[in-house]
Each structure stands twice: as C-alpha cells, then as structure tokens.
C-alpha positions as CSV (number, residue, x, y, z in Angstrom):
1,M,-31.4,9.2,4.3
2,D,-34.7,7.5,3.5
3,E,-35.0,4.0,2.3
4,R,-35.1,5.5,-1.3
5,R,-32.5,7.6,-1.1
6,N,-30.1,4.7,0.3
7,N,-31.4,2.3,-2.5
8,L,-30.1,5.1,-4.9
9,L,-27.1,6.0,-3.7
10,K,-26.1,2.1,-3.1
11,E,-27.2,2.0,-7.3
12,I,-25.2,4.8,-8.1
13,V,-22.0,3.5,-6.4
14,E,-22.1,-0.1,-7.6
15,V,-22.8,1.2,-11.2
16,Y,-19.9,3.3,-11.1
17,I,-17.7,0.8,-9.8
18,K,-18.8,-1.6,-12.3
19,T,-18.4,0.9,-15.3
20,A,-16.1,3.5,-14.5
21,K,-18.7,6.1,-16.0
22,P,-20.7,8.6,-14.0
23,V,-23.9,7.6,-13.5
24,G,-27.2,10.1,-15.3
25,S,-30.6,10.3,-14.1
26,K,-32.2,8.8,-17.2
27,A,-30.1,5.7,-16.5
28,L,-31.9,5.2,-12.8
29,C,-35.5,5.7,-14.3
30,S,-36.3,2.3,-14.9
31,K,-34.8,0.8,-12.1
32,F,-36.1,2.9,-9.4
33,N,-39.9,3.6,-11.7
34,C,-39.6,7.4,-11.1
35,S,-39.5,10.1,-13.5
36,S,-36.4,11.5,-14.2
37,A,-37.3,14.9,-12.4
38,T,-37.9,12.8,-9.4
39,I,-34.5,11.2,-9.9
40,R,-33.0,14.3,-10.5
41,N,-34.6,15.9,-7.2
42,E,-33.1,12.8,-4.8
43,M,-29.7,13.2,-6.5
44,A,-29.4,16.7,-5.5
45,V,-30.5,15.7,-2.1
46,L,-27.6,13.3,-2.1
47,E,-25.0,16.1,-3.9
48,D,-26.0,18.4,-0.8
49,L,-25.3,16.2,1.6
50,G,-22.1,15.6,0.1
51,Y,-22.4,11.7,-0.7
52,I,-22.3,12.2,-4.8
53,E,-20.6,14.8,-7.0
54,K,-20.6,16.2,-10.4
55,N,-18.0,14.9,-13.0
56,H,-16.1,17.6,-15.0
57,I,-16.7,16.4,-18.1
58,S,-20.3,15.0,-17.6
59,S,-23.8,15.7,-16.8
60,G,-24.0,12.3,-14.4
61,R,-22.5,12.0,-11.2
62,V,-19.7,10.0,-9.3
63,P,-19.8,8.8,-5.6
64,S,-17.3,10.9,-3.4
65,E,-15.3,10.0,-0.5
66,A,-18.2,10.2,1.7
67,G,-20.3,8.5,-0.4
68,Y,-18.2,5.4,-0.8
69,R,-17.8,5.4,3.0
70,Y,-21.8,5.5,3.3
71,Y,-22.1,2.7,1.0
72,V,-19.2,0.8,3.1
73,E,-20.8,1.3,6.4
74,Y,-24.2,1.0,5.6
75,L,-25.1,-0.2,2.1
76,M,-22.8,-2.7,1.2
77,E,-24.0,-6.3,0.9
78,A,-21.8,-9.3,1.4
79,E,-20.7,-11.1,-1.7
80,K,-20.2,-15.0,-1.9
81,I,-17.1,-15.4,-3.4
82,T,-17.2,-17.3,-6.9
83,G,-16.4,-20.9,-7.2
84,S,-13.7,-20.2,-9.5
85,D,-12.1,-17.8,-6.9
86,M,-12.4,-20.3,-4.3
87,L,-11.1,-23.1,-6.0
88,K,-8.0,-20.8,-6.7
89,L,-7.3,-20.3,-3.4
90,Q,-8.0,-23.7,-2.1
91,K,-5.8,-25.2,-3.8
92,I,-3.1,-22.9,-2.0
93,F,-3.9,-24.2,1.3
94,A,-4.4,-27.6,0.3
95,N,-0.4,-27.6,-0.7
96,N,1.2,-29.1,3.0
97,E,4.5,-28.5,1.7
98,L,3.9,-24.6,1.5
99,E,4.7,-22.7,4.7
100,L,2.0,-20.4,6.0
101,S,3.8,-17.5,5.1
102,D,4.7,-18.7,1.4
103,A,0.8,-19.7,1.1
104,I,-0.4,-16.0,2.4
105,T,2.1,-14.8,-0.2
106,K,0.6,-16.9,-3.2
107,C,-2.7,-16.1,-2.0
108,M,-2.3,-12.5,-2.6
109,E,-0.8,-12.8,-5.7
110,I,-3.7,-14.7,-6.8
111,I,-6.0,-11.9,-5.3
112,S,-3.6,-9.5,-7.4
113,D,-4.4,-11.6,-10.5
114,I,-8.0,-12.0,-10.3
115,T,-8.8,-8.5,-9.4
116,N,-6.1,-6.2,-11.3
117,Y,-5.7,-4.4,-8.4
118,T,-2.3,-4.8,-6.3
119,S,-1.9,-6.8,-3.4
120,V,0.7,-6.4,-0.6
121,V,2.0,-8.7,2.4
122,L,3.9,-7.0,5.0
123,G,5.6,-9.5,7.3
124,K,8.0,-8.4,9.7
125,S,9.2,-4.7,9.6
126,S,12.5,-3.4,9.3
127,A,11.2,-0.5,11.6
128,D,12.5,-3.6,14.5
129,N,16.0,-2.6,13.5
130,A,17.6,0.5,14.6
131,L,20.8,1.7,13.3
132,L,24.2,1.0,15.5
133,Q,26.7,1.9,13.1
134,V,27.6,2.9,9.3
135,N,31.2,2.0,8.5
136,I,33.2,2.9,5.1
137,I,35.7,0.5,4.0
138,A,38.2,1.9,1.5
139,L,39.3,-0.9,-1.1
140,N,41.2,1.8,-3.3
141,D,40.8,5.6,-4.1
142,N,37.9,4.6,-6.6
143,Q,35.7,1.8,-4.6
144,V,34.6,1.8,-1.3
145,V,32.2,-0.3,0.6
146,A,29.3,1.0,2.9
147,V,28.5,-1.2,5.9
148,V,25.3,-0.7,7.5
149,C,24.8,-2.6,11.2
150,T,21.6,-2.6,13.1
151,D,21.0,-3.1,16.8
152,K,19.7,-6.4,15.9
153,G,22.9,-7.9,14.7
154,N,21.8,-7.1,11.2
155,V,24.6,-6.2,8.6
156,E,24.2,-5.0,5.1
157,N,27.4,-4.5,2.7
158,K,27.0,-2.7,-0.5
159,M,30.1,-1.8,-2.6
160,F,30.5,1.9,-4.5
161,N,32.8,3.3,-7.4
162,L,33.6,6.7,-6.4
163,P,33.7,9.0,-9.5
164,N,37.2,10.6,-10.0
165,N,36.1,14.0,-8.4
166,I,35.2,12.3,-5.0
167,N,37.7,11.8,-2.2
168,V,37.3,8.8,-0.3
169,N,38.0,10.8,3.1
170,E,34.9,13.1,2.4
171,V,32.8,9.7,1.9
172,I,34.8,8.6,5.6
173,K,33.5,12.3,7.1
174,T,30.1,11.7,6.1
175,S,29.9,8.2,7.8
176,E,30.9,10.1,11.0
177,I,28.2,12.7,10.7
178,I,25.7,10.1,10.3
179,N,27.2,7.9,12.9
180,K,26.7,10.9,15.2
181,M,23.3,12.0,14.3
182,L,21.6,9.0,13.5
183,V,22.5,6.5,15.7
184,G,19.6,4.9,17.7
185,T,17.2,5.9,14.8
186,P,15.0,3.0,13.7
187,I,16.7,1.9,10.0
188,N,13.2,2.4,8.0
189,E,13.3,6.1,9.3
190,V,16.9,6.9,8.6
191,S,16.1,8.2,5.0
192,R,13.8,10.8,5.9
193,R,15.9,12.2,8.5
194,M,19.2,11.9,6.1
195,E,16.9,14.0,3.7
196,E,15.8,16.2,6.6
197,E,18.7,16.5,9.1
198,V,21.9,15.2,7.8
199,K,21.9,16.6,4.2
200,P,21.8,20.0,5.1
201,V,24.9,19.5,7.4
202,I,27.3,17.7,4.5
203,K,26.1,20.1,2.5
204,R,28.1,23.0,4.4
205,Q,30.9,20.5,4.7
206,I,31.3,17.9,1.8
207,R,32.3,19.7,-1.6
208,Q,30.2,16.8,-4.0
209,Y,27.9,16.6,-1.2
210,E,25.0,15.1,-3.8
211,T,27.2,12.3,-4.6
212,V,28.4,11.4,-1.4
213,Y,24.7,11.9,0.3
214,N,23.3,9.3,-2.4
215,I,25.9,6.7,-1.5
216,F,24.6,6.4,1.9
217,Y,21.3,6.9,1.0
218,D,21.2,3.8,-1.4
219,A,22.9,1.7,1.3
220,F,20.2,2.2,3.8
221,N,17.4,2.0,1.1
222,D,19.0,-1.4,0.2
223,F,19.0,-2.3,3.8
224,V,15.4,-1.6,4.3
225,V,14.5,-3.9,0.9
226,N,16.2,-6.5,1.8
227,N,15.6,-6.7,5.9
228,S,11.7,-6.1,5.1
229,N,9.3,-8.9,4.7
230,I,7.4,-7.4,1.9
231,H,6.1,-8.7,-1.2
232,V,4.1,-6.4,-3.5
233,T,2.3,-8.3,-6.6
234,G,0.6,-6.6,-9.4
235,R,2.3,-3.2,-9.4
236,A,1.1,-2.4,-12.8
237,K,-2.3,-3.5,-12.7
238,I,-3.6,-1.0,-10.8
239,F,-2.7,1.5,-13.9
240,E,-4.8,-0.6,-16.1
241,Q,-7.6,1.2,-14.2
242,P,-8.8,4.3,-16.0
243,E,-8.7,6.5,-12.8
244,Y,-4.6,6.8,-13.6
245,N,-4.7,7.7,-17.2
246,D,-3.1,10.9,-16.1
247,V,0.8,10.6,-16.6
248,A,2.1,12.8,-13.5
249,E,-0.2,10.6,-11.5
250,L,0.7,7.5,-12.8
251,K,4.2,8.2,-12.2
252,R,3.6,9.8,-8.4
253,L,1.8,6.8,-7.6
254,A,4.1,4.2,-9.5
255,N,7.1,5.8,-7.3
256,K,5.1,5.2,-4.1
257,L,4.6,1.6,-5.2
258,E,8.4,1.2,-5.3
259,D,9.3,2.9,-1.9
260,V,9.5,0.8,0.8
261,S,9.0,3.5,3.4
262,F,5.8,4.2,1.9
263,I,4.6,0.6,1.3
264,E,5.2,0.2,4.8
265,K,2.5,2.8,5.7
266,V,-0.1,0.3,4.3
267,S,0.1,-1.2,7.5
268,H,-1.4,0.4,10.9
269,D,-0.1,-0.9,14.0
270,D,-3.4,0.3,15.9
271,D,-5.6,-1.7,13.4
272,D,-7.9,-4.3,15.1
273,E,-6.5,-7.8,14.0
274,N,-9.7,-9.2,14.0
275,E,-11.4,-7.0,11.2
276,I,-11.1,-6.1,7.9
277,K,-10.1,-2.4,7.8
278,I,-11.4,-0.1,4.7
279,Y,-9.2,3.3,4.2
280,I,-10.5,5.2,1.4
281,G,-8.7,8.2,0.0
282,D,-7.5,11.0,2.2
283,E,-7.9,8.0,5.1
284,S,-5.2,6.3,4.2
285,E,-1.4,7.1,5.4
286,F,-0.8,5.8,1.6
287,D,-2.0,7.9,-1.0
288,P,-5.1,10.3,-1.4
289,N,-6.1,8.4,-4.6
290,V,-6.5,4.9,-3.7
291,T,-8.3,2.8,-1.3
292,I,-6.7,0.0,1.1
293,I,-8.5,-2.8,2.1
294,R,-6.4,-4.9,4.8
295,K,-6.3,-7.4,7.6
296,K,-3.7,-8.2,9.9
297,Y,-2.8,-11.8,10.6
298,H,-0.5,-13.8,13.2
299,I,1.5,-16.5,12.3
300,N,4.3,-18.2,14.2
301,G,4.6,-15.7,16.6
302,E,4.6,-12.6,14.1
303,D,2.4,-10.3,12.9
304,G,1.9,-9.3,9.5
305,T,-0.6,-7.5,7.2
306,I,-2.4,-8.5,4.1
307,A,-3.8,-5.7,1.9
308,V,-5.2,-4.7,-1.6
309,I,-4.4,-1.3,-3.1
310,G,-7.2,-0.4,-6.1
311,P,-8.6,2.8,-7.0
312,K,-11.4,4.3,-4.7
313,R,-13.8,2.9,-7.3
314,M,-12.9,-0.6,-6.2
315,D,-15.0,-3.7,-5.9
316,Y,-15.3,-3.5,-2.1
317,S,-17.4,-6.3,-1.6
318,R,-15.2,-8.9,-3.7
319,I,-12.3,-7.8,-2.1
320,V,-13.7,-8.2,1.5
321,S,-15.3,-11.4,0.6
322,L,-11.6,-12.8,-0.6
323,L,-9.7,-11.3,2.2
324,E,-12.1,-13.1,4.6
325,Y,-11.8,-16.3,3.1
326,V,-8.2,-16.4,2.9
327,D,-8.3,-15.3,6.8
328,E,-10.8,-18.1,7.1
329,K,-8.4,-20.8,5.5
330,L,-5.6,-19.7,7.4
331,D,-7.0,-19.8,10.8
332,S,-7.9,-23.3,9.7
333,R,-4.6,-24.2,8.4
334,K,-3.0,-23.2,11.6
335,E,-5.7,-25.2,13.8
336,K,-4.6,-28.0,11.4
337,D,-0.8,-27.4,11.7
338,G,-1.3,-26.5,15.7
339,K,0.4,-23.6,15.2
340,D,-0.7,-20.2,16.9
C-alpha cells in the first residue's frame, strides 16, 4: 500500500462512517486532485486487496472487514475528546459520593447516550458459581418453588404455577435428572448443557417435557441475570443505525442483547487489561455484524470490562478516545481514593 492508496482507503472509511452511504469515485476526485479514471483504478486495486467491496445497490464502494481492520491498525488518527463530552464524564468522577463501580456504569450510560451505540459494563461473572444442587419444593398440586444453589453459597428461588396437565412428581423427577447430569457445571453454561444434553433425556422420560424443561431453564436464567454484575445501556440505540433496517436481523441481534450468556461473550479472559481491544465482525464471539471496542479494568480486587457495541461502521476514533478518557479518570480516582 503506497501513500495514495492509504489516504484513499482512509477517506473511504471515514466518509462511510459519517454518511453510511457507499463512496463513489467522483466524490473523491476533488479531494485527491485526480481524474475519475485514476480514482477508479486505485479503488479497483483496493478492492482486489480485499479492503473495499461493492455495495449491491450502488456503484460506490464500502469498507470490508479487512478494510476496517487495516484502518484501525495503520490509518486511524487519535481523536481528541470534545469539551462537551469531557465535561459530562468529568462530572461523574468529580462526584466523590459515587462508588467507583457506579461511576463506571454512569460513564458508560453517558457514552451510549452521546454515541447512539450500546454500552456494556461487565463486573464479576456468574461463571464464578457452579451448580451445587437444584431442588423442587411443592407448595401444592399446582405450585412449586425451584431452588438453585451454587458452590459459592448463592441461592435463588423462583415460584412457578403448574398447568393442570403437569404432575408435580414429573417436575421433581426432572430436578433429579439435572442434579445427576449437571452438578459442578458453571452456572452460565447450564442453559447450554440443558439444551444439548438434558433436554433429550427428559424428552424420553417426561410426558410434558417442554413445559417442565422451561421451568428449569427460566430458573437458571434468572440466576444468571440476578447474579451477574452486568449493565447494558442503549440496547435500542444500536437499531437506529441504518445497518439494522432488516426486521429479521434486528430481531436476531435484539435477542442477543437480551441474553446474558451472549452479553458475557463481550469479555475475553485473555485480553490485555492495559490495552483497548477492537473486535470487528467475525473477530467477535458476540455477533458477525457488529464491532466491539472494550477495555479491562481492575477495581477493589475485581476485574471487569467496559465495552461499546455498534455497527462495523463505528466511529472508531471517537469511541477509543472516550474509553481512554474513562480509563485515565478511573486511574486518577483510584489513586486519589488509595485503592488498587
């Protein structure tokens, strides 16, 4: 990549980020003081290299995942945080009555609000809890309480009203199957193993297995929700982006943003906590049609992750500068408070 192609790719990426419209050769001629034919030839090279691709409804070009990655690695310039953004975040850290963890959450809420992306704060994970036992307490013929216990001493109760065609004994029998098969499983993996391993077994042994299965699935999911320190802000904001105007795509991504097990995939244990990481499309375990920018933090002896989820056409430079600023203020506040 020579300098002109680097500059051309940088311009295509940044124009597309701002406009969400494919970039044509005519729009680039005056910027680079070249003929339309020269620009088309250079764009053809960039396309052959896999950095841009044709949009099926336009003659213009859009960045590919490889193009975004090249931009992030070699072309993106640091963007200075704006005064208004800085002031909003400064107010949070200036409030000494706020715990650091609450300050982080409020900062990410602000970032979601000013960028129209989804923000996530992941604290201590429910993965730290393994299933010790699940019990069913029959209150009467039509009402039971499911009690989920973990090896860390956490207990979650959930009451269910049984349909008339469900026998309490079948629910109890299912709990025995689950205890036999899943004890010792991390709580955030229980739902997956329930679907893949337990459901086929109870299907053979329980008449109304779907209804009984859902009782336990809901109980485990509630445990994960209630015991995961997860804060997601702006779930609907991401759908204001033009990339998500397809109803089926919107529904699929919306389901993931509501599913704790998917949200937990936003964090990677192997991330370097000193670096901001950018995962574009298929690089992320979360979803191939988003970009995730995240940073690890460490407060009060616990690790966590702050992240922003948006389209691949994300304003990378702005998000990186915002996360860097939050990280910088977090370090200053920890030093001031005398915390690790």
